[in-house]
Steps between C-alpha positions, in 0.01 A plus 500: 500500500510233771174367641462502874322194640409530867426215742295574813558362849269296729141490389606544138314820425643694207334814648794552734700611191218714352652838584844401379375348173307816422816712538706260290240504226488880507878485443437303183569148620293187485442395859317181591401416857414126518205403713567173684250258665640550847192357672486182285613191696563315176743753359838582658835589347464281181176669407628849590797439274285390208288812529795733503666315207172526306484876570854544364428296192755556223611846614876517448587783743354453849579652836346268755390661830398298804362616831503325838389131455537556123870453557438126515341500155764714331789255464262238361384741234862584413572136429210479257532819291770755418502794748726801451500611859340402832390750767395376847294745703472424873518142383579165646820362341494120491780253470465212250266234642372720783136519613350834595388351835869440582636830380414673824711269714781476245544879481422597861207708372286461815780611728572796275135597502479482881822698545374771262170520688677551831724766356209672323266488800210340316308197621440145390398407148183626343423609145464866567822531696718292270354573154293815498684732734625719219228435239249781441169413665314556172731270315469237766119516480511470124706183531263317741294327223824360352623339820506123519676254730793306371432122484726275701603298194743764375697484826539125453611539136867431434677783320665256262758696306868432435650844564425869474536614141822658374323833433491831676304461825405804707353496846277789621419521868268737685682682781185485711396140421377343822426162350843446345719748683760671282792344693366156426454573132853639470651196666293253291586685177874482581498139619277349234554723194829677569340843437445809708135596543386847395283676756210740458274650767185300556362181653422157377229611252753729334317503165195645670675731744761637257392419145695788341822400668453137405408584139805725467724219638355254248543748218870498580491128429335556162763763405773252592333233285470740205867604534606133515 
């Protein structure tokens, strides 16, 4: 059966995938969430890529899953090792040669975020409003020890890949994502990947807010890989 390898977003903590990996493992799959040194100013995309590639090893059937900032690591991994399928979850979708610091301006992400805030009636950016609004308080408290700031170096790293791989790529967006509003994600998926985003209820931390829905979605990917 395919192995699912999961890349976290900013901060690099594999814990964000903990509830999803548990469900995938209960379903009989090997699921590996890769912990990344998000707070290390000497790391950045090259180091993140090495760690994910090392975690994959020689496994022949891999579904690669990337969340948020992890979208910048995913195409670099795909150029290094065979990947059966790629799933992007509330993820940044880079263009070849793009830096994460420039992605916001290139995609109109800030404007989309501000427009969604006005329409939704919530205030300016803060962690609770944009990331934890739909996460159970007990789960949020459990995650506090795993939080770490993302070092600036990754935002300066060039996402140096030639093209998105010629494999099945799926995009999963949270309908209630306040950080990357669903309209933004749909537009970027169409413009940069030529795919239509799938939408589930939940915010930016979808793997924590809706682990069962996310796990079921990923299991669809494994069934596709098995059938293929």
